[in-house]
C-alpha positions, 0 to 999 in steps of 0.5 A: 257400834253402840257403846258398852256400859264400861265405856260409858262409864269411862267416859263419865270418869273422864268427864267428871276428872276434867270438871274437877280439874275446870273448878280447882282452876275456877277456884285457884284464879278467883282466889282474892289472895292471887288476885290481890298478888296479881294486880300487885305485881302488875302494878309494881312492873308499871311503876319500873317503866318511864311512864309510871315512874313520871306518874309516880314522881307526879303524884308524889310533888302533888301530895307534897304541895297538898300537905305543905298547904294544909300545914300552912293553913294549919298554922294560919289558923292556930295563930290567929 
């Protein structure tokens, strides 16, 4: 049975609403603020794991050693 003009119009309106919803969802997902928030939350969750804490501890030790080495170098250069 062929569709009536009213049925076609309703289908078009439903498709329009569906497309608008999809576009809104895509805009929400690609919003830079939300992407940054998601990345931050993922990083914080990873940092709470034992492996994450070990990585943070290791990086912290390396950073302290790097700063101490540079301070020593700077002190030696000033004494010359």
